[in-house]
C-alpha positions as CSV (number, residue, x, y, z in Angstrom):
1,M,-2.4,4.2,27.1
2,I,1.4,4.5,27.0
3,G,1.8,1.0,26.7
4,H,-0.4,0.8,23.5
5,R,1.6,3.6,22.0
6,L,4.8,1.8,22.9
7,I,3.5,-1.3,20.9
8,S,2.3,0.9,18.1
9,Y,5.7,2.4,18.0
10,K,7.5,-1.0,17.8
11,L,5.1,-2.3,15.1
12,L,6.0,1.0,13.1
13,V,9.7,0.2,13.5
14,G,9.0,-3.3,12.5
15,V,7.3,-2.0,9.4
16,L,10.1,0.3,8.6
17,L,12.4,-2.7,8.7
18,I,10.5,-4.8,6.5
19,V,9.8,-1.9,4.1
20,S,13.2,-0.9,3.9
21,S,14.5,-4.2,3.1
22,F,11.9,-4.5,0.5
23,F,13.1,-1.5,-1.3
24,A,16.8,-2.5,-0.9
25,R,16.1,-5.7,-2.5
26,A,13.5,-3.8,-5.0
27,Q,13.1,-5.7,-7.8
28,S,14.1,-4.5,-11.4
29,T,10.5,-5.1,-12.4
30,A,8.3,-2.5,-11.6
31,L,5.4,-3.7,-9.3
32,L,2.2,-1.8,-10.4
33,L,-1.0,-1.5,-8.4
34,Y,-4.5,-1.5,-10.2
35,G,-8.0,-1.3,-8.8
36,G,-11.5,-0.3,-9.8
37,P,-14.0,-2.4,-11.7
38,G,-12.1,-5.1,-13.8
39,H,-8.7,-3.6,-11.8
40,E,-8.3,-1.3,-14.9
41,T,-7.6,2.0,-12.7
42,F,-3.7,2.4,-12.4
43,L,-3.1,3.5,-8.8
44,G,0.7,3.6,-8.8
45,C,4.0,1.8,-8.9
46,L,4.6,0.2,-5.6
47,N,8.7,0.0,-5.9
48,C,9.5,3.0,-8.2
49,G,11.5,5.8,-6.8
50,A,10.1,8.9,-4.9
51,Y,10.6,11.0,-7.9
52,N,8.9,8.8,-10.5
53,D,5.8,10.5,-11.7
54,G,3.9,7.0,-11.4
55,S,5.2,6.1,-7.7
56,V,3.0,5.9,-4.8
57,C,5.8,7.4,-2.9
58,N,6.0,10.7,-4.8
59,A,4.2,12.8,-2.5
60,Y,3.5,15.4,-5.0
61,G,2.6,13.3,-7.8
62,K,-0.9,11.8,-8.8
63,Y,-0.4,8.5,-7.0
64,G,1.4,9.5,-3.8
65,S,-0.4,12.5,-2.8
66,P,-2.9,12.0,0.0
67,Y,-5.1,14.6,-1.8
68,Q,-5.6,12.7,-5.2
69,S,-9.1,11.1,-5.7
70,E,-7.5,8.0,-7.0
71,G,-4.7,7.7,-4.6
72,I,-4.3,4.8,-2.1
73,W,-3.0,7.4,0.6
74,N,-6.3,9.5,0.4
75,A,-8.4,8.3,3.3
76,Y,-11.5,9.7,2.0
77,G,-11.1,8.5,-1.6
78,T,-12.3,5.2,-3.1
79,Y,-8.9,3.7,-3.2
80,G,-7.7,4.9,0.2
81,S,-10.7,4.7,2.5
82,K,-10.8,1.8,5.1
83,Y,-14.6,1.7,4.3
84,S,-14.2,1.3,0.5
85,T,-14.7,-2.2,-1.1
86,Q,-12.1,-1.1,-3.5
87,S,-9.3,-0.2,-1.0
88,P,-6.3,-1.9,0.1
89,W,-7.0,-0.9,3.6
90,N,-10.4,-2.4,3.9
91,K,-10.0,-5.6,6.1
92,Y,-13.3,-7.0,4.8
93,S,-12.7,-6.2,1.1
94,S,-13.0,-9.0,-1.5
95,D,-12.2,-6.4,-4.4
96,A,-8.8,-5.1,-3.5
97,P,-6.3,-3.6,-6.0
98,V,-4.1,-6.0,-7.8
99,V,-0.2,-6.1,-7.9
100,V,1.1,-6.9,-11.3
101,D,4.3,-6.2,-13.6
102,K,4.3,-4.4,-17.0
103,E,3.9,-8.0,-18.7
104,G,0.8,-8.6,-16.5
105,K,2.2,-11.2,-14.2
106,F,-0.1,-11.3,-11.1
107,Y,1.5,-11.1,-7.8
108,G,-1.7,-11.2,-5.8
109,Y,-4.1,-8.8,-4.0
110,L,-2.7,-5.7,-1.8
111,S,-5.3,-6.3,0.8
112,A,-5.7,-5.8,4.7
113,N,-7.9,-8.6,4.5
114,P,-5.7,-11.5,5.4
115,Y,-8.4,-13.9,4.4
116,I,-8.8,-12.8,0.6
117,A,-7.8,-15.4,-1.8
118,K,-4.4,-14.9,-3.6
119,R,-3.6,-12.1,-1.2
120,T,0.1,-11.0,-2.1
121,T,2.9,-13.0,-0.3
122,I,5.5,-10.2,-1.1
123,K,6.4,-9.5,2.6
124,G,7.0,-5.9,2.6
125,L,3.4,-5.4,0.9
126,V,1.9,-7.7,3.5
127,A,3.5,-5.8,6.2
128,L,2.2,-2.6,4.7
129,A,-1.4,-4.0,4.4
130,D,-1.4,-5.2,8.0
131,A,0.0,-2.0,9.4
132,A,-2.7,0.0,8.0
133,E,-5.3,-1.8,10.4
134,E,-3.1,-1.2,13.3
135,F,-2.0,2.6,12.7
136,D,-5.2,4.1,11.1
137,D,-3.3,6.9,9.7
138,L,-2.2,7.1,6.1
139,T,0.3,9.8,6.5
140,K,2.2,7.9,8.9
141,L,1.9,4.7,7.0
142,S,2.8,6.2,3.5
143,D,5.8,7.9,5.3
144,A,6.9,4.6,6.7
145,F,6.5,2.8,3.4
146,C,8.2,5.3,1.6
147,G,11.0,6.0,4.1
148,R,10.1,9.6,4.7
């Protein structure tokens, strides 16, 4: 049991390092997440600051709160449940949210499913999706991703 916790802790530290480097190199282009039918539902900005109203890292905002129905951090919501086919945390999903910029450039699917075609190749986002499977705790995952 202690060995498993140590491995999980090391994985969390690794995710934090990858994610912090992701934010340190944050692109000037906002990376936006869309899900739902036709990927028309805005789920938040992945690399916007924590005080941005549209950020998935704004813990008090619509997209960063674990209590909002359309948030990726709500473990019981459509876009946060690991059982929902529209969630990035579902390791079997084929309908994960898409990552795009304001111009509509496609950066891939944010998905815990490593076999989904066109999964994002952005290292920080891949680490985030992979860590969701290991931790099974969206609060800890959002804290790690957002540097809280």
